[in-house]
C-alpha positions in Angstrom: -69.6 5.0 -29.5 -66.7 2.9 -30.8 -66.5 0.9 -27.5 -70.2 0.0 -27.8 -69.8 -1.4 -31.4 -66.8 -3.5 -30.3 -68.8 -4.7 -27.3 -71.8 -5.7 -29.4 -69.6 -7.5 -31.9 -67.8 -9.3 -29.1 -71.1 -10.4 -27.4 -72.6 -11.6 -30.7 -69.5 -13.6 -31.6 -69.3 -15.2 -28.2 -73.1 -15.9 -28.1 -73.0 -17.6 -31.5 -69.9 -19.6 -30.3 -71.5 -20.7 -27.0 -74.8 -21.6 -28.8 -73.0 -23.7 -31.3 -70.9 -25.3 -28.5 -74.1 -26.2 -26.6 -76.2 -27.4 -29.6 -73.7 -29.3 -31.8 -74.1 -32.7 -30.0 -77.9 -32.5 -30.4 -77.9 -31.5 -34.1 -78.1 -33.8 -37.1 -74.7 -34.9 -38.3 -74.8 -32.6 -41.4 -75.3 -29.6 -39.1 -73.4 -30.8 -36.0 -69.9 -30.8 -37.5 -70.1 -27.3 -38.9 -71.5 -26.1 -35.6 -68.6 -27.7 -33.7 -66.2 -26.0 -36.1 -67.9 -22.7 -35.7 -67.7 -22.9 -31.9 -64.1 -23.9 -32.1 -63.1 -20.9 -34.2 -65.3 -18.3 -32.5 -64.3 -19.2 -29.0 -60.6 -19.4 -29.7 -58.2 -19.0 -27.9 -60.3 -18.8 -24.7 -61.7 -22.3 -25.1 -58.3 -23.9 -25.1 -56.9 -21.8 -22.3 -60.1 -21.9 -20.2 -60.6 -25.6 -20.7 -57.0 -26.3 -19.7 -57.2 -24.0 -16.7 -60.5 -25.4 -15.3 -59.5 -29.0 -15.9 -56.1 -28.5 -14.4 -57.4 -26.9 -11.2 -60.8 -28.6 -10.7 -60.7 -32.0 -12.5 -60.6 -34.1 -9.3 -62.8 -31.8 -7.3 -66.4 -32.3 -6.3 -67.9 -30.7 -9.5 -69.5 -32.8 -12.1 -68.8 -32.8 -15.9 -71.7 -30.4 -16.6 -70.5 -27.9 -14.0 -66.9 -28.2 -15.4 -68.2 -27.6 -18.9 -70.1 -24.5 -17.9 -67.1 -23.1 -16.0 -64.9 -23.8 -19.0 -67.3 -21.9 -21.3 -67.5 -19.0 -18.8 -63.7 -18.9 -18.5 -63.4 -19.0 -22.3 -65.6 -15.9 -22.7 -63.7 -14.0 -19.9 -60.3 -14.9 -21.5 -61.6 -13.9 -24.9 -62.9 -10.6 -23.5 -59.5 -9.8 -22.1 -57.8 -10.6 -25.4 -60.3 -8.6 -27.4 -59.9 -5.6 -25.1 -56.1 -5.8 -25.4 -56.3 -6.1 -29.2 -58.7 -3.1 -29.5 -56.5 -1.0 -27.2 -53.4 -1.9 -29.3 -55.2 -1.1 -32.6 -56.4 2.3 -31.2 -52.9 3.1 -29.9 -51.2 2.2 -33.3 -53.8 3.7 -35.7 -54.9 6.8 -33.8 -51.3 8.0 -33.3 -51.1 9.4 -36.9 -54.4 11.2 -36.7 -53.5 13.2 -33.6 -50.5 14.9 -35.2 -52.0 15.3 -38.7 -53.0 18.9 -38.0 -49.6 20.1 -36.9 -47.6 22.0 -39.4 -43.8 22.6 -39.4 -42.7 26.2 -38.7 
């Protein structure tokens, strides 16, 4: 049950980030700048790592800018998923450790 909640939160955050990333250039200026900032924050750090990775490997390849942008967004979500998974595992390891031994009494 806990894994499902984390997955839903992750997917919602990434969906909002990707939506803002796709729509901010087409929005009026008053909405576009906050949407760009929202995308930047919600997709961190995967957007930086994914963009760098895709551009480093594929910049002079046969793919166009739209394809590179889509691959960068997909890579950002994958990287963020890995990071979220690692953080959740770390939190569960640290915070569940005390609850397992709480019922043990000294003899």
